[in-house]
C-alpha positions as CSV (number, residue, x, y, z in Angstrom):
1,M,91.2,82.4,97.1
2,R,89.8,85.4,97.1
3,R,89.0,85.0,100.9
4,R,92.4,84.7,101.8
5,C,93.1,87.7,100.0
6,V,90.1,90.1,101.6
7,S,91.6,88.6,104.5
8,G,95.3,89.5,103.9
9,V,94.4,93.5,103.1
10,A,92.3,93.5,105.9
11,L,95.3,92.3,108.2
12,V,97.5,94.6,106.6
13,A,95.5,97.9,106.9
14,A,95.1,96.8,110.9
15,A,98.9,96.5,111.0
16,V,99.2,100.0,109.3
17,G,96.9,101.1,111.4
18,L,98.3,100.3,114.6
19,L,101.7,101.2,113.7
20,S,100.7,104.5,112.5
21,G,99.1,105.7,115.7
22,C,96.4,107.6,116.1
23,A,95.9,111.3,115.0
24,A,95.2,114.5,117.4
25,V,91.7,114.8,118.3
26,D,90.2,118.3,118.1
27,L,88.8,119.3,121.2
28,P,86.7,123.0,122.2
29,L,90.0,124.0,124.0
30,A,90.1,127.7,122.3
31,G,87.6,130.2,122.4
32,V,87.0,133.9,121.5
33,R,85.5,136.4,123.1
34,V,84.6,140.3,122.2
35,G,86.2,142.3,125.3
36,A,84.6,145.3,126.8
37,D,86.7,147.3,124.9
38,G,84.7,145.9,121.8
39,M,88.1,143.8,120.8
40,P,88.0,139.9,120.0
41,Y,89.9,138.0,122.4
42,A,91.6,134.7,122.3
43,L,91.0,132.0,124.7
44,L,92.9,128.8,124.6
45,R,92.8,126.4,127.9
46,P,95.6,123.5,127.4
47,C,94.9,120.3,129.5
48,G,96.3,120.6,133.0
49,D,99.8,121.3,132.8
50,D,100.0,120.1,129.4
51,S,102.8,121.9,127.4
52,Y,101.3,123.0,123.8
53,R,103.0,124.5,120.7
54,T,102.6,126.2,117.4
55,P,99.4,128.4,118.3
56,G,98.2,130.5,115.4
57,L,95.0,132.0,113.8
58,D,94.5,131.5,109.8
59,G,91.4,133.6,108.2
60,S,90.4,133.1,104.8
61,V,87.8,134.3,102.3
62,G,85.3,131.1,102.5
63,D,86.0,127.7,103.6
64,D,89.1,126.7,100.9
65,G,90.3,130.2,100.1
66,P,94.0,131.1,100.4
67,V,95.1,132.2,104.1
68,T,94.8,136.3,103.8
69,T,95.2,137.1,107.8
70,G,96.1,135.9,110.7
71,W,99.6,135.1,112.4
72,S,101.7,131.5,113.6
73,V,104.1,131.1,116.2
74,K,107.1,128.3,115.8
75,R,107.5,128.0,120.0
76,T,106.9,124.4,120.7
77,R,106.9,124.7,125.0
78,L,104.4,126.6,126.0
79,S,102.4,126.6,128.8
80,G,99.5,127.6,131.0
81,D,96.1,129.1,129.9
82,A,96.1,132.6,127.6
83,D,93.8,135.5,127.3
84,F,95.1,137.9,125.0
85,P,93.8,140.3,122.2
86,L,92.7,138.1,119.2
87,F,95.7,139.6,116.6
88,S,98.3,140.3,119.6
89,P,99.4,137.4,120.9
90,P,101.9,137.6,123.4
91,A,105.3,139.4,122.8
92,A,107.1,136.3,123.7
93,W,105.7,134.0,121.4
94,D,107.5,136.0,118.9
95,A,104.0,135.7,116.3
96,R,104.5,136.2,112.5
97,H,101.8,138.3,111.7
98,R,100.3,138.4,107.9
99,G,97.6,140.5,106.2
100,A,95.5,142.9,108.3
101,R,95.1,142.7,112.1
102,R,91.6,143.3,112.4
103,L,88.4,140.7,111.5
104,L,87.5,141.3,107.8
105,P,84.2,140.5,106.5
106,Q,83.3,137.6,104.8
107,H,86.5,135.4,106.6
108,H,86.1,132.4,108.3
109,Y,88.8,131.9,111.1
110,T,90.6,129.6,113.0
111,L,92.3,129.7,116.1
112,G,94.0,126.7,117.5
113,F,97.2,125.1,119.4
114,G,98.6,121.1,119.4
115,H,99.7,119.4,122.3
116,Y,101.3,116.0,120.6
117,V,102.7,113.5,122.5
118,T,102.4,109.9,121.9
119,G,98.9,108.5,122.4
120,D,97.7,111.8,124.2
121,S,97.7,114.1,121.4
122,Y,94.8,116.9,120.9
123,N,94.5,120.2,118.9
124,G,92.7,123.2,120.7
125,I,90.5,124.5,118.2
126,V,87.4,127.0,117.4
127,T,86.5,128.3,114.2
128,F,84.6,131.1,113.5
129,T,83.3,134.4,111.3
130,T,83.1,137.9,112.0
131,A,78.9,137.5,112.5
132,D,79.8,134.9,114.7
133,L,81.3,137.3,117.1
134,D,79.2,140.3,116.1
135,A,76.2,138.0,117.5
136,L,77.8,137.9,121.1
137,T,76.5,139.3,123.8
138,P,78.9,140.7,127.0
139,G,80.3,137.7,128.7
140,Q,79.9,135.2,126.2
141,V,82.4,132.9,124.2
142,W,82.5,131.5,120.5
143,A,83.6,128.1,121.2
144,D,82.7,124.3,119.6
145,S,80.6,126.1,117.1
146,R,78.5,128.0,119.5
147,A,77.7,130.8,122.1
148,M,78.2,130.5,125.7
149,S,78.7,132.0,129.0
150,R,82.6,132.2,130.0
151,H,81.8,129.9,133.0
152,D,80.1,127.1,130.0
153,F,83.6,127.7,127.9
154,E,85.9,127.1,131.2
155,K,83.7,123.9,132.1
156,L,83.6,122.6,128.3
157,A,87.5,122.7,128.4
158,E,87.7,121.2,131.6
159,D,85.8,118.5,130.7
160,S,86.8,117.9,127.4
161,C,90.6,116.9,129.0
């Protein structure tokens, strides 16, 4: 009896997993660099011609604190690579800002966007701190939890697709 019950539970769990679909996978398709002007810049690299939605930046004190700075975008049909000042997303995106529009000490940031279609969903995401960006040398990008050259970031993003 116990074996039949365990088998039934396993079967139900497998069916639920199949019916619920897969969660979006996080890919290193977003990065942050520091420009010649000393300002931080966002880099978003969706796969190929994929559209994406809801890009945003969240900054909070510590890993679990409330979001105190950043911006969000409600648009759901954006396309193409983007490279812009971190706190000034393209005007056409109609971003909603919150808090200071600059990097703050002791803050953890998450920059990302999503591409959601059945069976092929992903998030482009990067997490970083002000200290991570302060440690970058000219021409470097912070992505995938590490510093790298701009060329290496572009290759990483391309290979991740």
